GUBARO-896789 format. One record per residue (C-alpha): x, y, z. Coordinates in steps of 0.5 Angstrom, whole numbers, plus 2048, in hexadecimal, padded with zeros to 3 digits. Layout:
residues N
XYZ/...
end
This chain:
residues 163
85E863866/85B86786C/855866868/85585F868/85785E86F/851863870/84C85F86C/84F85886F/84D85B876/84685D874/845856871/847852877/84385787C/83D856877/83E84E876/84084C87D/83F851882/839855880/832851882/82F84F87B/82785187B/82384B87B/81D84F878/820850871/81C84F86B/81C849867/81F84D861/82684D865/826846863/82784785C/82D84C85D/83384685D/831844856/83184B854/83884C857/83A846853/83784884D/83B84F84E/84184B84F/840847849/83F84D845/845851848/84984B846/84684A83F/84885283E/84F851840/85084C83C/84D84F836/851856838/857852838/85684F831/85485582E/85A859830/85E85382E/85B854827/85C85C827/85585E828/85686382D/84F86682D/84C85F82E/85185E834/84F864837/847862837/84885B83A/84D85D83F/848863841/84385D841/847859846/84785F84B/84086084A/83E85884C/843859851/84085F854/83985B854/83C855857/83E85985D/83885D85E/83485685E/839853862/839858867/831858867/831851868/83585086E/832856871/82B853871/82D84C871/83384B875/838846874/83783F870/83B839873/83E83486F/83B82D873/83E82886E/843823870/84881F86D/84C820867/848826865/84982A86B/85182B86B/85082D863/84B832865/84F83686A/855836866/851839860/84D83E865/854840869/858841862/85284585F/851849865/85984A865/85984C85E/85385185E/857855864/85D85585F/858856859/85485C85B/85A86285B/85D85E855/85785F851/856866854/85D868852/85C86584B/85686884A/85986F84C/85F86E847/85A86C841/855872842/85B877843/85E87483C/865872840/86586C83C/86C86A83D/86A86A845/864866843/867861840/86C860845/86785F84A/86185B846/866856845/86585484C/85E85684D/85B852848/85D84B84A/85B84D851/855850850/85384A84B/855845851/850849856/84A849851/84B84284F/84C840856/846844858/842840854/845839856/84383B85E/83C83C85C/83C836858/83F83285E/83A835863/83483485F/83682D85D/83A82A863/838830869/
end
């Protein structure tokens, strides 16, 4: 949990306190799309991993779940890079979409804070072959992680089309 709080404080500093550079390269503008793609691939990997373990295919499950971790790590690197170079992206739309956007964004942020230590704990148990503990934690980790991944794509879409 301490890691989640540290990451939260870093991201608040990065996005809201630190002055974003205005002389960033144009390639930075493509990072939000990359972030959404990484979140989408993570969500697909999570669903495929869940499906494969339900069918008893442990090795396929392991590959999909490690893929989900990989996509999440790439997302985090891209996300931090974007906000380091670009700064905050305000949501300017008004009307019915505004409260919907902020509900999705706030729930996404809250669940991502919870998801980080859960993902690390679940991964730790799996890598150490403590499968009873892995299963106990994974039952809660997977839906929370999936929610974070899917809402990450939704946040991008809402910013892209309404922001």
